[in-house]
N, C-alpha and C positions, 0 to 999 in steps of 0.2 A: 360592677353597681349602679342604680339609677343615681346614687347621691353619695358624695364624700366630702368632706371637709379638708379646708384648704391646709397642706402640708402634710397631709395622711398618706401613707403608701397603701396601695391597693393592686389587685390581680386584674389584667385583662384577659379573660380567658376565649379563644378561639376553638371553636368545635367545627370539626371537618369531618363530614360524612363522606366517606368513599366506599365503592362497589369493589375494589379491587386493590392488592397492594401497591406500594409505591412509595417514591422518596419526593417529598415537599419540601418547597423554602418559602418560609411564610414571613412576609413583611408586614410590620405594624406602622401605621402613620398615624398621627396626632394631630387635628388642624390641618392637614394637608402635608404634613412634614413627616420624612421618616424617622423613627425613633429607634427602631430595633429589627432584628432579625434574625430568625432561626431556621435551624434544617430539621426537618421531622421525617421521621419514618412511619410510613402510614400502613395500617392494618385495615383488612376489611371490615367496615362498621364505624362505628365513632371513634375520633381521635380527637385529644384536646392537647392543644398548644397554650402554655401559659406566660405571660410577659407580668413583669413588675415594673409598675409606673408610681409616680408621685406626684400628687396634685399640687403644683407651685402656685399658680393663680386660680383666684374666683371666677366662674364664669360657666360657660358650658363647652366642654370637651367634646370633639366629636372624633372617633375612633375609625380608621378603616383598615381591615385586614385584608390583602392579597396574598392568595395561594397559587404557587407555580408548580407543577407536577410534570413528570416526564412521560406519561403513559396516557395523560387525562386528553379527550377528545372534544370535548366542550367545556370552554371556561367563560361563559355566561354568569355560571353562578360560582365562582372562584373567588367572590370578592364576599365581605360582609362590614357592615358598618352598625357602630353604635354610639350611644350618647352617653355622657356623664355630666350631671351638674355638680359643680363644686361650690359650697359654701366658704363664704370667708370677707374679705375687706371688699367694700362696694369700689366698682370700677367703672370709669366714663370714659367714652370715645370722643374727643375731640377732632373735628374735621376743620380744617384751616387752611385755604391756599397758599397762604404764607407760614408756614412752619416756625420759622423763627420767631414770628411774633406772636406765636401761642404759647411762649414761654412764660410770660407775664402771669396767665391766668392758670397755666399748668402748675406753677411753683407755689402759688397761693393755696389750690385744692389738692397737693400734695403735703402740704405743710398740715394742713386738716385731716390727714391720714384717708385722702381718697385718691386712689391711684388711677392716671390718666394715660390713655394710648392717646399719641398725637398720628395723625395721617392727614395728607392732601387730599383733594378731591377726588383724585383716582383709587384711593384706597377706602371708597366708600363699601360697606359690606355687600357682597352678591349675593347671600344666603343668609337664611333666616336664624340658621346655627350661630352663624358668626356676630351678628345683632344679640343674640343670646348671652353674649359674653360679658354684654354691659348693662347698667341700670339705667343709665341715662346716653343719649348720643346728642352732642351739640354741634350746630354748623355756626362756624364763624366767618363770614364772607365767603361764602360757597357759591358760585352760579348754577341755575339750575340744568344750564345744557352740561355740566358735568357728572349729571344723573343721567342714567337710562329711566325709562318708564317701568321696568321690573323692579329697580333699587328703592324708587320712590313708593311703588307699592308695597313692598319689604317691610319700609318703615312704617309706612300707614298699619299695616297688619301688626307689626311690633307693640307699637302704641296703642292702638286700638283694642288689640284682641289678647296681646300678651302681658299688658300693664307696663309695658317700658315707658321711660319718659323722654320727652324732646325737648329743646330749647334751641331758638335761632336768636343770633346775634347780628345787632346791624353793622354795614359796612356797604361799600360801593357795588359789592356784589349779591347781596341780602335781600330779601322781600322782593319789592316789586322791581328793584334795581337788579334783582338778580334772574329776573324772568320768570317766579315762580306763580305769576297769576294762571290760575284755572288748572293747578295741577295737584297731585295727590298731596303735596308738602303743604302747600295752601291750605287745604281741607284742615289739616290738623292743626294750624296755627290759630290762635287766640284773637287773630288780628286779620284784617283784609289787605292785601296787598294793593289793589287799585286805590286811588284816592282821590278826592274831589278837590278839584284846583282853584285854590284860593284868587280873588279878584287881582292880587296883587301878582300873581305867575303870568309871566311872560307868554301871549299866545303863541303856537305851533301850526305852522304847516308844513306837511310832510307828505313826498310821494312814496309811495311804493312801486319799485321797476322789478316785475316778476317774469321769469324767465319760463315761457311757456312752447318751448321747443319740444319735439318728439321725445328726446330724452327724458321730461320732466314728466312722462307718463305714468299712469297707476297712482300709487300712495303718494309720491312725490309732490305732484300738482294739488290734491287733495289735503295734505299738509301746508302746502303753502297758502292755500285757502283759508284752511282754518286760524294759520298767522296771521293773515292780512285782516281777516274779523277780530283777532283778539288785539289788533294794533288799534282799530277803529275803537274798540269797548275800553280803551284806555285812556283816549283822548278825552279831552273837556268840550264843555260846551262853547268855547270861545275857538277851539281849533279847527283846523279844515286839513282835509285830505284828499288826496287823488291817488288812482290807480292805475297803472301802465302795464298791460302785459306787452310781451315780445315774443317774435319768432325770428322770421326774415325780417319783418317790418314791426313799428309800435303800434299798438292799439289802446287807445284811451277806453279803459274798462268802467271809470268814474273820474268824470275830470274834476277840478277843484270844488270841494264840495264840504258844507258844514258838517263836522263830526257827530253834531248832535242826531242828523237823519240816520241813526244807524241801521234800521231795517233795509232802507232802501240801499245802502253801502252793502250791507251784507248781502243781498238779492244779487247786486251787479257783481259782485267777486264771486259769487255761485256760479255766474256763467262763464268763466274761464276754462277753456278745453284746450288741452296739450295738443301738439303737431306743428310742423315746420322744421326753419332753420333757427339758428341763432345768430343775430346782428342786435349788438347792446348799444352801439353808440347813437342811433336814431332816437331810441327810448329815453336815453339820459339827456340829449338834446331837448326831448319834448318836456321831460322834467325840470330842467334848468329854466325854460322860455315860461313854464306856468309858474315858476315858485317866484321870479323876479317881477311878477304882475301883481305878488299877493303884498298885503302891509303888515303880515305876522313878524312879531321881534324874532322868532325863531324858525329857521328854515332848516329841512333836512330832507334826504335821500335816503332810500334803505334798497340796495341791490341784491337780487335772488338770484344766482344761477349755478348751473351744474355741468358746463361745457365751456367750450372756446369760443369766444365771439370773433366774427368778421373783424378784421382791424380798425381801428382807428385813433382820433388823437386824443387819448385818454389824459394826457397830463395838460392839454390845453382846455379840455371841457372841465377838468378837474379844477384846472388855476381859475377858470373865469368863474365856477361856483364860487371857492374860496373868496375871491374878490366881492363877491355879492352877498357874504355870510351866508352861504350856503354850506353844510357840512354832507358829506356821503359817508357812508358805511357799506360794507358790503359781507354777503353772506355766500359762502360756497358750500354746495354739498357734493360728497363722494369724491373719488379718486380722479375722475375726469373734469372737475372743475379748473379753472385757470388762476390758481391761487397768486401766480405773479403779477398777473392784470389787477386781479380784485385786491391784493394786498396794496399795490402802488395806488388805485383809486383812492383806497381808505386813507392812506398815509400822506397823500397829496389834497385830499379832501376834507383834511381835518377830521375826520372820523374814526370807527374803529373796525376792525377785521374779525369775523368769523369764519370759523372751517368746521365742519361736521361730518361724519361719514353715516352718521344715523339719522336719516330724515325726521324723525319723531322729536328731535330736539331743534327744529327750526319755530315751532311756535315759542318756545321758551325765548329762545334768541330776539324773535320779533318784539315780546311783550319786553322783555329787559330793553332793548334799544329804543323802543318806543316811551319807555317811561325814564331812561337815559336821557332822550334829545329834548322831554319835555321840561326838565330839571326842577321838576314840580316836587320829587319824592326825597332828593336830598336837602337836609335843611344843616349849612355849615355855618352856625353862630353859636357861641356859648350862651350857656343857658345852666341856670340851677334847678334840678329836679323838685317837683311838690309832689309830697304824698296827699292824696286823696281818698284813702281806705287804708285802715289798718290791717297788716298782716303779721302772721309770727316770722317771717323771713326779714324784715326790718328791725326784729326784737333786740334791742340793744346798741342800736345804730342811729346817731342823731344824724340826721341829714343836713340840717341847719349848718352843721362845722363840715359837711362834703364840697369839695372843690368843683369849679365849673367843668359841665360836659362840653365839649367842642362842636358837636354836632350830632346828627342821628337821622335815621329814613323814615319819612312820614308814611302812616299807616292809617287803618280806621279801625276801632274796636269792634269785636261780634257783640250783638246784643246780648248774648248768654254769657259773655267772658266777664271775668274781673280784671279791673283796670286798678293799679295800684300807685304806680307812679307817671306822672304825666310831664309834659316841656312847660316852658312858658306860654306856648301857643296853646295849649290844650291837646297837643297829639300824645297819643299812648307813649311810653317810654318801658313801663314794665306790666305785662298784662299776662294772665294764665286762665286756664282753664281745664277740666276734664275732658279728655275725648276716648270714651269707651272706657277701659279698664285702666288706660294709662293718663299721664297728665303732660301736657304740653305749654311752653312758657315761651314768651316773645320779648327780649330786650332789645329796643330800636338802635341804640347806641352800641360802641364795641366796647370790648374788656382790654385794648391795646393802646398803642402809643399816638393814633390818631386824634380819636375823639376822648378817649379816658387818658390822656397822657397826664393830667394833673391828678386823677384817680389812683394812679399807679404808687404814687408816693404818700397817699391817703392813709391813716392806720385802718380805715374803716373799709377799705378796698378789697383785702383778705377774707374779713369775716361775713362782706355783704356776699361776695359770689359762693363761699361756703355753706351759708343757711341757705340761699338760694338754690343750690346744685342738690344738697341732700333734700331738700323740701319737694323737688322736682323729681328725683330718681325714685324707680319703681321700690315700693314697698316689701320687705320679704318678711316673714317671721321664723326667728329660730326655736321650733318646737320640737317636742317629742314625735312627730310625724313623718312616716316612712311610705312613699309611695312608690309602686313597683309595676312595671308594664312586661308583660310575657305574651307572646305571638305565638299562634298554632294554626295552620291552615286557613290563612286570610282573615283571620280574626286576631285582636288584640285583647287582653285582659288587664285592666287597673285595678289594683289592690291598694287600699289606703288603711293603715293601720292608726290611729289616733289614741295618743296617749296623753294625760295634761302633766304637769310639772312634777307631782309626787308620784307618777305611773300610773294613776288610775285610769280606767277606759272613758274617753270621751263619747258620749251615746247621740242619738238624735241630734246631730250638728245640720245646719242647713247650710248644703252646698252648692255650691255655683261652678259648674265644670263644664268647660267648652275645649274642643278640638279644632286646631289647625292642619290641614293636611296637607300634600303636596300642591294642590292646586290655591293654596290661601284662604279658602273660603271658611269661615266659620260656621262648627255645629255646636248645638246645645248637647250635653249628654247626662243622662237621667241616672242615677247613682241609687244603690239599695244598701242598706246597714244588713248584714247577712250574719253578725256576730257580734259581741261587745267589742267597741272601739272598732270593728271591722267594716269597711264598706269596698264595694266591687263594682265594676259595670264592664260591658263588652263594648268594643265599636270596632267595624271592618276596617280592613287594611287592604283593598283589593290593588292601589295603585302603588307604585313605585315611587319612593322618595322619602322624607321625614313628615313625621308627625308629632306634634307638642301639644301636650295637654296644659291648659292651664286651671290650677285648683285652687279655690277658696272657700275657706268653710268658717261659718261663723256660731257661737254659740251664746244665746240670748241677745242676739244683734250683734257682739265686738267680735272682729274678725280673731281666730285662733291658727288659721292656716293659711299660708299664701305661699304658692310654689308652682314652678313650672318645670314639668319632667316630659320626657318621650321617648320616640323608638324610631326606627329606621327600617323600611323595606329595601332590602337591596339588590332583591331581581324578583321576576315575577313568581307567582306559584309553580307553574309548570317545570321549573330548574331545581325546585327540591329534591332533593335524594330523599325518597320515603321506601322505609323496611318493607319487606315483602308480608302481607297477610297470611302468616301459615296456618292461622286457624281456618280462615275461609279457603285455603287451598285445600287444605287437609278433608274439612266437610265437603266439598265439591266431590275431590277424587274416592272417598269412600261412597256417597251418594249413588255414581256412576259406575262403581264397581273397578274402578282402577286403583293405582298404588300412588303414595305421595311421595314426595323426594325422591321419584328412582333418579338411578344412575345412567350415564351415557349407555354402558352395556346393555341394560335393562330394557331401554328405550328401543334399540336393534335387534333383539333377541326375540326368533323364530319360536312362538307357544309350541310346546310337545303335544298337547292334549288338541284332539279335533275341535275345529268350530264350526256350530250349525249356521248356516247362511239361507237364507229365503230369497228364492230367484221369482221373478216374474219372468213367466216365459208366454205370455200374449203377444209380444213384441214380435218376435221371430216367426211366430207361427204366422202371425197376421201378413208380415211381409211375403212368408212363402205362398201364402193363399193367394195376395195379389200377382202373383209371378207365374202361378199355375193357371190363373184366369186368363191372363194375357197371351199365357203359351196356347190356351183352348181358343180362344178367339181367331188368334193366326194361323190354326192348323184348319178352322172351318172354312176360312175364307181363301186360303192357298190350295188349289187342286194340284197336288203332287203328284198323282198317278197319270194324268193326262200327258200324251207326249206332245213335244213341240211341234208346230207346222215348218 
């Protein structure tokens, strides 16, 4: 079934088409875990294998059936997938790098009858079907480099096109400190992760030391340049930056320069070309000498490399920098990076060490490191939240009785977002906005024992979070609407039956229906009403993968139906087993004077009646005439009667 209620049993029917008799083992997987197995004897034609399942949790269940036989010669079409939507208690996915610290928020949400799944950064869903299990995704202190570009795009699609909720909480790895600048996740947020540095913020001088050896060619060097530009954009007007590229020798791409001259710096960074060996030490010396001559309060070096450098006095240079209050952070790319040396440099230099196999993470790492080094984004001081705009989220909560929060991450509100709570400095604390079909919220402090330590014992803590989460979650309606998708020959058919609370047909509804295919691109679909309370449409399913349909219907401006349903194309159309078109074959045999559905013996039987054939004789006669002509010519030219001399 397309939709079931939580706790209800239902059948999963596996339909197997076979062109021969066989024995099959059918294995059933639910959300990638095997749940059942059956042996079935297959007859020629259509076979059905039925499993009984129970929907224990709300969300989206993806069933995967795999058939193994003894005689089959093609396995490409021995797998089929199906999607079942389970309605029930709302469920939230909480991503927290420190899962033990998630217990405070988890406890109060489950007390409010909201189910919570907790995962660390490695547990961010890789598929849209997994995200569909939840009404809300919460990021708590998760750095951007823990996610791939695909995972970020999936979350954006989940919010924008499928109406999911998203919430980011503050921490040392959130917002700008988490490296979310110019990522798909930042696009969702109601706040900007880059901040305008206050006058009291210490000035920063930073040198980027970038490996430009031959192994950094291609996409690596391009992403390194993108990362360097991101660092430039995140620096304030009073900051300075220098860029050194190195192979066998160091090259100043941009000597210490005002960070306000962003176009010049961007152009200079664009001139970096990969090639040569790897010798880091001279480049570090150049960075050290340049930073000792600056008057900035904060001095920092970021090193990026993907290989092993010529040996150098790493402890000596790091110690010299440390004595001048210069910190060093390092970034290693790929398995070829010398992580031992880079790790020691970061440790001795008082900075941070990063390692990534995915070069696409480098811009996020540079953004995170630049913001962290500037010490402008983290505000570690107690404050009382101040409400500047009414909202139902704070209904029944007296913030005047709320204890201090001990810190937050500085951000900037977007012009079209709503800010409800601010810090004593006027920075956003609680902001939200509508992003596509979904809602996104930013709470720039945290919900655990670091900044919210005093809030954990406050009676309003549980109510605040329960109301905020419910307000942000995807909205679904429990109505008498049934949506069903069927597929045939590269086309899917969606049928919606709309009934009111008393069973009456709901006609002339205003429908907003969108399709998200395997390529994650949104497509609006036009629906027609073909019968009382019955709406339908078709859409192509040429690509292999999942298709999700987001349905929203209104009656006189009021939403009466919101739901997401879907289907899956398991393999290309050419692998589908089709039954023979016997009507067409019979017509062809009759028209041509043949027989339909003959046996093997009939095919090779010699006809008893004489068969008349028309044979064209001009070709042999023509050949004979040519031969005779040649003989005649030869006889005329050779004198066979004259005796030899």
